[in-house]
HTML snippet that shows the backbone in 3Dmol.js (N, CA, C, O; Angstrom):
<script src="https://3Dmol.org/build/3Dmol-min.js"></script>
<div id="view" style="width:600px;height:400px;position:relative"></div>
<script>
const pdb = `
ATOM      1  N   MET A   1     -17.316 -88.366 -11.908  1.00  0.00           N
ATOM      2  CA  MET A   1     -17.186 -86.931 -11.728  1.00  0.00           C
ATOM      3  C   MET A   1     -18.076 -86.498 -10.555  1.00  0.00           C
ATOM      4  O   MET A   1     -19.220 -86.940 -10.451  1.00  0.00           O
ATOM      5  N   THR A   2     -17.562 -85.646  -9.687  1.00  0.00           N
ATOM      6  CA  THR A   2     -18.335 -85.207  -8.531  1.00  0.00           C
ATOM      7  C   THR A   2     -19.268 -84.060  -8.913  1.00  0.00           C
ATOM      8  O   THR A   2     -18.989 -83.263  -9.808  1.00  0.00           O
ATOM      9  N   GLU A   3     -20.365 -84.017  -8.206  1.00  0.00           N
ATOM     10  CA  GLU A   3     -21.355 -82.971  -8.464  1.00  0.00           C
ATOM     11  C   GLU A   3     -20.910 -81.680  -7.781  1.00  0.00           C
ATOM     12  O   GLU A   3     -20.588 -81.685  -6.593  1.00  0.00           O
ATOM     13  N   GLN A   4     -20.892 -80.580  -8.526  1.00  0.00           N
ATOM     14  CA  GLN A   4     -20.520 -79.294  -7.952  1.00  0.00           C
ATOM     15  C   GLN A   4     -21.756 -78.634  -7.372  1.00  0.00           C
ATOM     16  O   GLN A   4     -22.815 -78.595  -7.998  1.00  0.00           O
ATOM     17  N   LYS A   5     -21.598 -78.114  -6.157  1.00  0.00           N
ATOM     18  CA  LYS A   5     -22.691 -77.377  -5.537  1.00  0.00           C
ATOM     19  C   LYS A   5     -22.601 -75.924  -5.947  1.00  0.00           C
ATOM     20  O   LYS A   5     -21.514 -75.356  -6.052  1.00  0.00           O
ATOM     21  N   ARG A   6     -23.748 -75.337  -6.175  1.00  0.00           N
ATOM     22  CA  ARG A   6     -23.807 -73.938  -6.571  1.00  0.00           C
ATOM     23  C   ARG A   6     -23.749 -73.068  -5.322  1.00  0.00           C
ATOM     24  O   ARG A   6     -24.562 -73.227  -4.412  1.00  0.00           O
ATOM     25  N   ILE A   7     -22.800 -72.160  -5.279  1.00  0.00           N
ATOM     26  CA  ILE A   7     -22.671 -71.250  -4.143  1.00  0.00           C
ATOM     27  C   ILE A   7     -23.594 -70.064  -4.383  1.00  0.00           C
ATOM     28  O   ILE A   7     -23.507 -69.408  -5.420  1.00  0.00           O
ATOM     29  N   PRO A   8     -24.487 -69.783  -3.420  1.00  0.00           N
ATOM     30  CA  PRO A   8     -25.425 -68.670  -3.618  1.00  0.00           C
ATOM     31  C   PRO A   8     -24.715 -67.320  -3.602  1.00  0.00           C
ATOM     32  O   PRO A   8     -23.698 -67.148  -2.930  1.00  0.00           O
ATOM     33  N   ARG A   9     -25.259 -66.377  -4.344  1.00  0.00           N
ATOM     34  CA  ARG A   9     -24.713 -65.015  -4.374  1.00  0.00           C
ATOM     35  C   ARG A   9     -25.332 -64.241  -3.213  1.00  0.00           C
ATOM     36  O   ARG A   9     -26.520 -63.917  -3.223  1.00  0.00           O
ATOM     37  N   MET A  10     -24.509 -63.954  -2.222  1.00  0.00           N
ATOM     38  CA  MET A  10     -24.967 -63.263  -1.025  1.00  0.00           C
ATOM     39  C   MET A  10     -24.489 -61.816  -1.066  1.00  0.00           C
ATOM     40  O   MET A  10     -23.343 -61.538  -1.421  1.00  0.00           O
ATOM     41  N   CYS A  11     -25.381 -60.899  -0.699  1.00  0.00           N
ATOM     42  CA  CYS A  11     -25.066 -59.475  -0.732  1.00  0.00           C
ATOM     43  C   CYS A  11     -25.550 -58.824   0.555  1.00  0.00           C
ATOM     44  O   CYS A  11     -26.470 -59.315   1.209  1.00  0.00           O
ATOM     45  N   GLY A  12     -24.919 -57.720   0.905  1.00  0.00           N
ATOM     46  CA  GLY A  12     -25.350 -56.938   2.056  1.00  0.00           C
ATOM     47  C   GLY A  12     -26.644 -56.191   1.750  1.00  0.00           C
ATOM     48  O   GLY A  12     -27.070 -56.106   0.598  1.00  0.00           O
ATOM     49  N   ILE A  13     -27.253 -55.657   2.788  1.00  0.00           N
ATOM     50  CA  ILE A  13     -28.521 -54.921   2.654  1.00  0.00           C
ATOM     51  C   ILE A  13     -28.380 -53.764   1.667  1.00  0.00           C
ATOM     52  O   ILE A  13     -29.247 -53.569   0.815  1.00  0.00           O
ATOM     53  N   ASP A  14     -27.295 -52.997   1.775  1.00  0.00           N
ATOM     54  CA  ASP A  14     -27.098 -51.853   0.873  1.00  0.00           C
ATOM     55  C   ASP A  14     -27.005 -52.300  -0.580  1.00  0.00           C
ATOM     56  O   ASP A  14     -27.585 -51.667  -1.462  1.00  0.00           O
ATOM     57  N   GLN A  15     -26.279 -53.385  -0.834  1.00  0.00           N
ATOM     58  CA  GLN A  15     -26.136 -53.892  -2.205  1.00  0.00           C
ATOM     59  C   GLN A  15     -27.475 -54.369  -2.755  1.00  0.00           C
ATOM     60  O   GLN A  15     -27.802 -54.099  -3.911  1.00  0.00           O
ATOM     61  N   ILE A  16     -28.248 -55.073  -1.939  1.00  0.00           N
ATOM     62  CA  ILE A  16     -29.561 -55.575  -2.374  1.00  0.00           C
ATOM     63  C   ILE A  16     -30.476 -54.397  -2.697  1.00  0.00           C
ATOM     64  O   ILE A  16     -31.165 -54.401  -3.717  1.00  0.00           O
ATOM     65  N   ALA A  17     -30.481 -53.390  -1.826  1.00  0.00           N
ATOM     66  CA  ALA A  17     -31.333 -52.217  -2.050  1.00  0.00           C
ATOM     67  C   ALA A  17     -30.991 -51.543  -3.373  1.00  0.00           C
ATOM     68  O   ALA A  17     -31.883 -51.186  -4.142  1.00  0.00           O
ATOM     69  N   GLU A  18     -29.703 -51.369  -3.635  1.00  0.00           N
ATOM     70  CA  GLU A  18     -29.279 -50.728  -4.881  1.00  0.00           C
ATOM     71  C   GLU A  18     -29.581 -51.614  -6.094  1.00  0.00           C
ATOM     72  O   GLU A  18     -30.053 -51.128  -7.122  1.00  0.00           O
ATOM     73  N   MET A  19     -29.308 -52.901  -5.967  1.00  0.00           N
ATOM     74  CA  MET A  19     -29.485 -53.841  -7.077  1.00  0.00           C
ATOM     75  C   MET A  19     -30.948 -53.920  -7.539  1.00  0.00           C
ATOM     76  O   MET A  19     -31.222 -54.017  -8.735  1.00  0.00           O
ATOM     77  N   PHE A  20     -31.886 -53.878  -6.575  1.00  0.00           N
ATOM     78  CA  PHE A  20     -33.297 -54.049  -6.913  1.00  0.00           C
ATOM     79  C   PHE A  20     -34.094 -52.748  -6.873  1.00  0.00           C
ATOM     80  O   PHE A  20     -35.303 -52.757  -7.101  1.00  0.00           O
ATOM     81  N   GLY A  21     -33.434 -51.639  -6.588  1.00  0.00           N
ATOM     82  CA  GLY A  21     -34.112 -50.342  -6.594  1.00  0.00           C
ATOM     83  C   GLY A  21     -35.127 -50.191  -5.482  1.00  0.00           C
ATOM     84  O   GLY A  21     -36.191 -49.604  -5.677  1.00  0.00           O
ATOM     85  N   ILE A  22     -34.795 -50.728  -4.302  1.00  0.00           N
ATOM     86  CA  ILE A  22     -35.690 -50.624  -3.148  1.00  0.00           C
ATOM     87  C   ILE A  22     -34.944 -49.911  -2.027  1.00  0.00           C
ATOM     88  O   ILE A  22     -33.728 -49.736  -2.095  1.00  0.00           O
ATOM     89  N   SER A  23     -35.676 -49.501  -0.998  1.00  0.00           N
ATOM     90  CA  SER A  23     -35.022 -48.828   0.122  1.00  0.00           C
ATOM     91  C   SER A  23     -34.260 -49.836   0.982  1.00  0.00           C
ATOM     92  O   SER A  23     -34.555 -51.031   0.973  1.00  0.00           O
ATOM     93  N   ARG A  24     -33.284 -49.334   1.717  1.00  0.00           N
ATOM     94  CA  ARG A  24     -32.538 -50.192   2.648  1.00  0.00           C
ATOM     95  C   ARG A  24     -33.484 -50.771   3.697  1.00  0.00           C
ATOM     96  O   ARG A  24     -33.360 -51.930   4.091  1.00  0.00           O
ATOM     97  N   TYR A  25     -34.433 -49.945   4.142  1.00  0.00           N
ATOM     98  CA  TYR A  25     -35.395 -50.396   5.147  1.00  0.00           C
ATOM     99  C   TYR A  25     -36.198 -51.591   4.622  1.00  0.00           C
ATOM    100  O   TYR A  25     -36.355 -52.589   5.326  1.00  0.00           O
ATOM    101  N   TYR A  26     -36.707 -51.491   3.389  1.00  0.00           N
ATOM    102  CA  TYR A  26     -37.518 -52.572   2.815  1.00  0.00           C
ATOM    103  C   TYR A  26     -36.671 -53.835   2.607  1.00  0.00           C
ATOM    104  O   TYR A  26     -37.144 -54.945   2.851  1.00  0.00           O
ATOM    105  N   ALA A  27     -35.436 -53.669   2.163  1.00  0.00           N
ATOM    106  CA  ALA A  27     -34.549 -54.819   1.974  1.00  0.00           C
ATOM    107  C   ALA A  27     -34.325 -55.528   3.305  1.00  0.00           C
ATOM    108  O   ALA A  27     -34.353 -56.757   3.373  1.00  0.00           O
ATOM    109  N   ARG A  28     -34.105 -54.755   4.353  1.00  0.00           N
ATOM    110  CA  ARG A  28     -33.902 -55.338   5.687  1.00  0.00           C
ATOM    111  C   ARG A  28     -35.165 -56.037   6.182  1.00  0.00           C
ATOM    112  O   ARG A  28     -35.087 -57.116   6.770  1.00  0.00           O
ATOM    113  N   GLN A  29     -36.323 -55.433   5.950  1.00  0.00           N
ATOM    114  CA  GLN A  29     -37.579 -56.042   6.383  1.00  0.00           C
ATOM    115  C   GLN A  29     -37.854 -57.360   5.655  1.00  0.00           C
ATOM    116  O   GLN A  29     -38.359 -58.306   6.258  1.00  0.00           O
ATOM    117  N   LEU A  30     -37.527 -57.425   4.369  1.00  0.00           N
ATOM    118  CA  LEU A  30     -37.687 -58.682   3.632  1.00  0.00           C
ATOM    119  C   LEU A  30     -36.840 -59.782   4.266  1.00  0.00           C
ATOM    120  O   LEU A  30     -37.283 -60.922   4.401  1.00  0.00           O
ATOM    121  N   ALA A  31     -35.609 -59.421   4.656  1.00  0.00           N
ATOM    122  CA  ALA A  31     -34.707 -60.403   5.265  1.00  0.00           C
ATOM    123  C   ALA A  31     -35.201 -60.809   6.656  1.00  0.00           C
ATOM    124  O   ALA A  31     -35.263 -61.998   6.967  1.00  0.00           O
ATOM    125  N   LEU A  32     -35.547 -59.836   7.487  1.00  0.00           N
ATOM    126  CA  LEU A  32     -35.958 -60.132   8.860  1.00  0.00           C
ATOM    127  C   LEU A  32     -37.282 -60.890   8.931  1.00  0.00           C
ATOM    128  O   LEU A  32     -37.502 -61.674   9.854  1.00  0.00           O
ATOM    129  N   SER A  33     -38.151 -60.661   7.971  1.00  0.00           N
ATOM    130  CA  SER A  33     -39.462 -61.331   7.978  1.00  0.00           C
ATOM    131  C   SER A  33     -39.391 -62.755   7.448  1.00  0.00           C
ATOM    132  O   SER A  33     -40.325 -63.535   7.633  1.00  0.00           O
ATOM    133  N   GLY A  34     -38.284 -63.098   6.788  1.00  0.00           N
ATOM    134  CA  GLY A  34     -38.168 -64.443   6.228  1.00  0.00           C
ATOM    135  C   GLY A  34     -38.758 -64.572   4.838  1.00  0.00           C
ATOM    136  O   GLY A  34     -38.867 -65.683   4.320  1.00  0.00           O
ATOM    137  N   LYS A  35     -39.143 -63.461   4.222  1.00  0.00           N
ATOM    138  CA  LYS A  35     -39.698 -63.519   2.863  1.00  0.00           C
ATOM    139  C   LYS A  35     -38.632 -63.821   1.829  1.00  0.00           C
ATOM    140  O   LYS A  35     -38.942 -64.298   0.737  1.00  0.00           O
ATOM    141  N   VAL A  36     -37.365 -63.543   2.166  1.00  0.00           N
ATOM    142  CA  VAL A  36     -36.225 -63.899   1.315  1.00  0.00           C
ATOM    143  C   VAL A  36     -35.196 -64.599   2.191  1.00  0.00           C
ATOM    144  O   VAL A  36     -35.181 -64.412   3.407  1.00  0.00           O
ATOM    145  N   ALA A  37     -34.342 -65.397   1.580  1.00  0.00           N
ATOM    146  CA  ALA A  37     -33.319 -66.124   2.327  1.00  0.00           C
ATOM    147  C   ALA A  37     -32.208 -65.162   2.750  1.00  0.00           C
ATOM    148  O   ALA A  37     -31.689 -64.396   1.938  1.00  0.00           O
ATOM    149  N   ALA A  38     -31.854 -65.217   4.032  1.00  0.00           N
ATOM    150  CA  ALA A  38     -30.808 -64.342   4.562  1.00  0.00           C
ATOM    151  C   ALA A  38     -30.177 -64.993   5.789  1.00  0.00           C
ATOM    152  O   ALA A  38     -30.774 -65.849   6.441  1.00  0.00           O
ATOM    153  N   VAL A  39     -28.966 -64.565   6.078  1.00  0.00           N
ATOM    154  CA  VAL A  39     -28.264 -65.050   7.273  1.00  0.00           C
ATOM    155  C   VAL A  39     -27.618 -63.870   7.984  1.00  0.00           C
ATOM    156  O   VAL A  39     -27.228 -62.882   7.362  1.00  0.00           O
ATOM    157  N   ARG A  40     -27.515 -63.996   9.295  1.00  0.00           N
ATOM    158  CA  ARG A  40     -26.828 -62.982  10.090  1.00  0.00           C
ATOM    159  C   ARG A  40     -25.378 -63.439  10.233  1.00  0.00           C
ATOM    160  O   ARG A  40     -25.126 -64.581  10.618  1.00  0.00           O
ATOM    161  N   VAL A  41     -24.428 -62.566   9.929  1.00  0.00           N
ATOM    162  CA  VAL A  41     -23.017 -62.933   9.945  1.00  0.00           C
ATOM    163  C   VAL A  41     -22.199 -62.043  10.876  1.00  0.00           C
ATOM    164  O   VAL A  41     -21.060 -61.692  10.570  1.00  0.00           O
ATOM    165  N   GLY A  42     -22.766 -61.697  11.965  1.00  0.00           N
ATOM    166  CA  GLY A  42     -22.071 -60.843  12.924  1.00  0.00           C
ATOM    167  C   GLY A  42     -23.077 -59.912  13.564  1.00  0.00           C
ATOM    168  O   GLY A  42     -24.286 -60.041  13.374  1.00  0.00           O
ATOM    169  N   ARG A  43     -22.559 -58.988  14.313  1.00  0.00           N
ATOM    170  CA  ARG A  43     -23.454 -58.033  14.973  1.00  0.00           C
ATOM    171  C   ARG A  43     -24.025 -57.051  13.964  1.00  0.00           C
ATOM    172  O   ARG A  43     -23.315 -56.186  13.453  1.00  0.00           O
ATOM    173  N   GLY A  44     -25.299 -57.191  13.686  1.00  0.00           N
ATOM    174  CA  GLY A  44     -25.973 -56.272  12.790  1.00  0.00           C
ATOM    175  C   GLY A  44     -25.759 -56.505  11.307  1.00  0.00           C
ATOM    176  O   GLY A  44     -26.432 -55.873  10.492  1.00  0.00           O
ATOM    177  N   LYS A  45     -24.845 -57.391  10.925  1.00  0.00           N
ATOM    178  CA  LYS A  45     -24.566 -57.637   9.501  1.00  0.00           C
ATOM    179  C   LYS A  45     -25.448 -58.772   9.006  1.00  0.00           C
ATOM    180  O   LYS A  45     -25.451 -59.867   9.568  1.00  0.00           O
ATOM    181  N   ILE A  46     -26.194 -58.491   7.947  1.00  0.00           N
ATOM    182  CA  ILE A  46     -27.076 -59.483   7.338  1.00  0.00           C
ATOM    183  C   ILE A  46     -26.680 -59.642   5.880  1.00  0.00           C
ATOM    184  O   ILE A  46     -26.517 -58.657   5.160  1.00  0.00           O
ATOM    185  N   LEU A  47     -26.528 -60.876   5.456  1.00  0.00           N
ATOM    186  CA  LEU A  47     -26.292 -61.172   4.047  1.00  0.00           C
ATOM    187  C   LEU A  47     -27.552 -61.792   3.475  1.00  0.00           C
ATOM    188  O   LEU A  47     -28.140 -62.694   4.071  1.00  0.00           O
ATOM    189  N   VAL A  48     -27.962 -61.302   2.315  1.00  0.00           N
ATOM    190  CA  VAL A  48     -29.207 -61.722   1.682  1.00  0.00           C
ATOM    191  C   VAL A  48     -28.889 -62.462   0.391  1.00  0.00           C
ATOM    192  O   VAL A  48     -28.011 -62.051  -0.367  1.00  0.00           O
ATOM    193  N   ASN A  49     -29.596 -63.543   0.146  1.00  0.00           N
ATOM    194  CA  ASN A  49     -29.441 -64.315  -1.080  1.00  0.00           C
ATOM    195  C   ASN A  49     -30.121 -63.531  -2.212  1.00  0.00           C
ATOM    196  O   ASN A  49     -31.344 -63.389  -2.226  1.00  0.00           O
ATOM    197  N   ALA A  50     -29.331 -63.033  -3.144  1.00  0.00           N
ATOM    198  CA  ALA A  50     -29.848 -62.188  -4.230  1.00  0.00           C
ATOM    199  C   ALA A  50     -30.846 -62.945  -5.113  1.00  0.00           C
ATOM    200  O   ALA A  50     -31.806 -62.354  -5.607  1.00  0.00           O
ATOM    201  N   ASP A  51     -30.626 -64.240  -5.313  1.00  0.00           N
ATOM    202  CA  ASP A  51     -31.553 -65.020  -6.142  1.00  0.00           C
ATOM    203  C   ASP A  51     -32.925 -65.136  -5.491  1.00  0.00           C
ATOM    204  O   ASP A  51     -33.940 -65.154  -6.187  1.00  0.00           O
ATOM    205  N   SER A  52     -32.967 -65.215  -4.152  1.00  0.00           N
ATOM    206  CA  SER A  52     -34.255 -65.311  -3.469  1.00  0.00           C
ATOM    207  C   SER A  52     -35.021 -63.991  -3.553  1.00  0.00           C
ATOM    208  O   SER A  52     -36.252 -63.987  -3.593  1.00  0.00           O
ATOM    209  N   VAL A  53     -34.290 -62.866  -3.580  1.00  0.00           N
ATOM    210  CA  VAL A  53     -34.949 -61.561  -3.745  1.00  0.00           C
ATOM    211  C   VAL A  53     -35.525 -61.459  -5.154  1.00  0.00           C
ATOM    212  O   VAL A  53     -36.649 -60.990  -5.334  1.00  0.00           O
ATOM    213  N   ALA A  54     -34.763 -61.894  -6.148  1.00  0.00           N
ATOM    214  CA  ALA A  54     -35.258 -61.885  -7.528  1.00  0.00           C
ATOM    215  C   ALA A  54     -36.503 -62.764  -7.649  1.00  0.00           C
ATOM    216  O   ALA A  54     -37.476 -62.378  -8.297  1.00  0.00           O
ATOM    217  N   ALA A  55     -36.475 -63.936  -7.030  1.00  0.00           N
ATOM    218  CA  ALA A  55     -37.630 -64.843  -7.071  1.00  0.00           C
ATOM    219  C   ALA A  55     -38.833 -64.217  -6.362  1.00  0.00           C
ATOM    220  O   ALA A  55     -39.970 -64.373  -6.806  1.00  0.00           O
ATOM    221  N   PHE A  56     -38.575 -63.505  -5.255  1.00  0.00           N
ATOM    222  CA  PHE A  56     -39.653 -62.829  -4.525  1.00  0.00           C
ATOM    223  C   PHE A  56     -40.344 -61.825  -5.431  1.00  0.00           C
ATOM    224  O   PHE A  56     -41.573 -61.783  -5.492  1.00  0.00           O
ATOM    225  N   PHE A  57     -39.561 -61.013  -6.139  1.00  0.00           N
ATOM    226  CA  PHE A  57     -40.158 -60.011  -7.024  1.00  0.00           C
ATOM    227  C   PHE A  57     -40.757 -60.636  -8.279  1.00  0.00           C
ATOM    228  O   PHE A  57     -41.720 -60.100  -8.826  1.00  0.00           O
ATOM    229  N   ASP A  58     -40.219 -61.741  -8.742  1.00  0.00           N
ATOM    230  CA  ASP A  58     -40.808 -62.437  -9.888  1.00  0.00           C
ATOM    231  C   ASP A  58     -42.206 -62.950  -9.562  1.00  0.00           C
ATOM    232  O   ASP A  58     -43.092 -62.951 -10.417  1.00  0.00           O
ATOM    233  N   ASP A  59     -42.397 -63.388  -8.316  1.00  0.00           N
ATOM    234  CA  ASP A  59     -43.681 -63.949  -7.887  1.00  0.00           C
ATOM    235  C   ASP A  59     -44.645 -62.904  -7.351  1.00  0.00           C
ATOM    236  O   ASP A  59     -45.816 -63.211  -7.130  1.00  0.00           O
ATOM    237  N   ALA A  60     -44.180 -61.668  -7.136  1.00  0.00           N
ATOM    238  CA  ALA A  60     -45.006 -60.619  -6.538  1.00  0.00           C
ATOM    239  C   ALA A  60     -46.063 -60.127  -7.523  1.00  0.00           C
ATOM    240  O   ALA A  60     -45.790 -59.923  -8.706  1.00  0.00           O
ATOM    241  N   ARG A  61     -47.252 -59.945  -7.014  1.00  0.00           N
ATOM    242  CA  ARG A  61     -48.355 -59.408  -7.806  1.00  0.00           C
ATOM    243  C   ARG A  61     -49.093 -58.376  -6.961  1.00  0.00           C
ATOM    244  O   ARG A  61     -49.252 -58.571  -5.756  1.00  0.00           O
ATOM    245  N   ILE A  62     -49.534 -57.306  -7.556  1.00  0.00           N
ATOM    246  CA  ILE A  62     -50.294 -56.291  -6.829  1.00  0.00           C
ATOM    247  C   ILE A  62     -51.638 -56.886  -6.441  1.00  0.00           C
ATOM    248  O   ILE A  62     -52.344 -57.469  -7.263  1.00  0.00           O
ATOM    249  N   GLY A  63     -51.976 -56.721  -5.158  1.00  0.00           N
ATOM    250  CA  GLY A  63     -53.273 -57.191  -4.672  1.00  0.00           C
ATOM    251  C   GLY A  63     -53.314 -58.662  -4.304  1.00  0.00           C
ATOM    252  O   GLY A  63     -54.360 -59.145  -3.871  1.00  0.00           O
ATOM    253  N   SER A  64     -52.226 -59.391  -4.457  1.00  0.00           N
ATOM    254  CA  SER A  64     -52.253 -60.808  -4.095  1.00  0.00           C
ATOM    255  C   SER A  64     -51.696 -60.996  -2.696  1.00  0.00           C
ATOM    256  O   SER A  64     -50.910 -60.182  -2.212  1.00  0.00           O
ATOM    257  N   GLU A  65     -52.105 -62.060  -2.065  1.00  0.00           N
ATOM    258  CA  GLU A  65     -51.583 -62.403  -0.746  1.00  0.00           C
ATOM    259  C   GLU A  65     -50.160 -62.898  -0.909  1.00  0.00           C
ATOM    260  O   GLU A  65     -49.868 -63.653  -1.837  1.00  0.00           O
ATOM    261  N   SER A  66     -49.263 -62.478  -0.010  1.00  0.00           N
ATOM    262  CA  SER A  66     -47.889 -62.974  -0.097  1.00  0.00           C
ATOM    263  C   SER A  66     -47.851 -64.411   0.395  1.00  0.00           C
ATOM    264  O   SER A  66     -48.488 -64.759   1.390  1.00  0.00           O
ATOM    265  N   GLN A  67     -47.105 -65.228  -0.307  1.00  0.00           N
ATOM    266  CA  GLN A  67     -46.979 -66.632   0.060  1.00  0.00           C
ATOM    267  C   GLN A  67     -45.540 -66.877   0.472  1.00  0.00           C
ATOM    268  O   GLN A  67     -44.639 -66.915  -0.366  1.00  0.00           O
ATOM    269  N   GLU A  68     -45.330 -67.044   1.788  1.00  0.00           N
ATOM    270  CA  GLU A  68     -43.987 -67.277   2.281  1.00  0.00           C
ATOM    271  C   GLU A  68     -43.619 -68.738   2.090  1.00  0.00           C
ATOM    272  O   GLU A  68     -44.450 -69.634   2.239  1.00  0.00           O
ATOM    273  N   SER A  69     -42.374 -68.954   1.763  1.00  0.00           N
ATOM    274  CA  SER A  69     -41.876 -70.315   1.612  1.00  0.00           C
ATOM    275  C   SER A  69     -41.751 -70.949   2.987  1.00  0.00           C
ATOM    276  O   SER A  69     -41.205 -70.322   3.894  1.00  0.00           O
ATOM    277  N   PRO A  70     -42.240 -72.173   3.174  1.00  0.00           N
ATOM    278  CA  PRO A  70     -42.153 -72.802   4.494  1.00  0.00           C
ATOM    279  C   PRO A  70     -40.716 -73.169   4.882  1.00  0.00           C
ATOM    280  O   PRO A  70     -40.454 -73.464   6.049  1.00  0.00           O
ATOM    281  N   ARG A  71     -39.779 -73.155   3.921  1.00  0.00           N
ATOM    282  CA  ARG A  71     -38.396 -73.515   4.213  1.00  0.00           C
ATOM    283  C   ARG A  71     -37.600 -72.346   4.775  1.00  0.00           C
ATOM    284  O   ARG A  71     -36.529 -72.559   5.344  1.00  0.00           O
ATOM    285  N   ILE A  72     -38.085 -71.130   4.636  1.00  0.00           N
ATOM    286  CA  ILE A  72     -37.342 -69.964   5.072  1.00  0.00           C
ATOM    287  C   ILE A  72     -37.802 -69.575   6.477  1.00  0.00           C
ATOM    288  O   ILE A  72     -38.991 -69.363   6.715  1.00  0.00           O
ATOM    289  N   ILE A  73     -36.851 -69.483   7.399  1.00  0.00           N
ATOM    290  CA  ILE A  73     -37.152 -69.127   8.780  1.00  0.00           C
ATOM    291  C   ILE A  73     -36.668 -67.708   9.027  1.00  0.00           C
ATOM    292  O   ILE A  73     -35.527 -67.383   8.701  1.00  0.00           O
ATOM    293  N   PRO A  74     -37.534 -66.838   9.610  1.00  0.00           N
ATOM    294  CA  PRO A  74     -37.105 -65.453   9.862  1.00  0.00           C
ATOM    295  C   PRO A  74     -35.872 -65.391  10.760  1.00  0.00           C
ATOM    296  O   PRO A  74     -35.665 -66.254  11.612  1.00  0.00           O
ATOM    297  N   ILE A  75     -35.062 -64.362  10.556  1.00  0.00           N
ATOM    298  CA  ILE A  75     -33.877 -64.132  11.370  1.00  0.00           C
ATOM    299  C   ILE A  75     -34.330 -63.562  12.712  1.00  0.00           C
ATOM    300  O   ILE A  75     -35.109 -62.609  12.736  1.00  0.00           O
ATOM    301  N   PRO A  76     -33.858 -64.124  13.836  1.00  0.00           N
ATOM    302  CA  PRO A  76     -34.222 -63.529  15.131  1.00  0.00           C
ATOM    303  C   PRO A  76     -33.621 -62.139  15.263  1.00  0.00           C
ATOM    304  O   PRO A  76     -32.486 -61.905  14.847  1.00  0.00           O
ATOM    305  N   ARG A  77     -34.378 -61.221  15.841  1.00  0.00           N
ATOM    306  CA  ARG A  77     -33.916 -59.835  15.956  1.00  0.00           C
ATOM    307  C   ARG A  77     -32.771 -59.697  16.956  1.00  0.00           C
ATOM    308  O   ARG A  77     -31.882 -58.869  16.753  1.00  0.00           O
ATOM    309  N   ALA A  78     -32.769 -60.471  18.013  1.00  0.00           N
ATOM    310  CA  ALA A  78     -31.692 -60.397  19.009  1.00  0.00           C
ATOM    311  C   ALA A  78     -30.950 -61.732  19.050  1.00  0.00           C
ATOM    312  O   ALA A  78     -31.555 -62.796  18.914  1.00  0.00           O
ATOM    313  N   LEU A  79     -29.660 -61.662  19.234  1.00  0.00           N
ATOM    314  CA  LEU A  79     -28.871 -62.894  19.320  1.00  0.00           C
ATOM    315  C   LEU A  79     -28.847 -63.417  20.719  1.00  0.00           C
ATOM    316  O   LEU A  79     -28.230 -64.449  20.982  1.00  0.00           O
TER     317      LEU A  79
END
`;
const viewer = $3Dmol.createViewer("view");
viewer.addModel(pdb, "pdb");
viewer.setStyle({}, {cartoon: {color: "spectrum"}});
viewer.zoomTo();
viewer.render();
</script>
């Protein structure tokens, strides 16, 4: 039997903001900074991995230093 790969749930900035109760600006900054997994899929369109946002908030603590994953590379602002 072949191993099935799990397809990540990708959402637009507006969907992520609504899903997690954050502003569109903050959702975009999380993606652009590389704190969550995201990909650019056209001019100005960014898709964000919803599971990585959930993991980011699960690990977030008030007053703690943010620890970025070394595997996540920030999205370049210009193509």
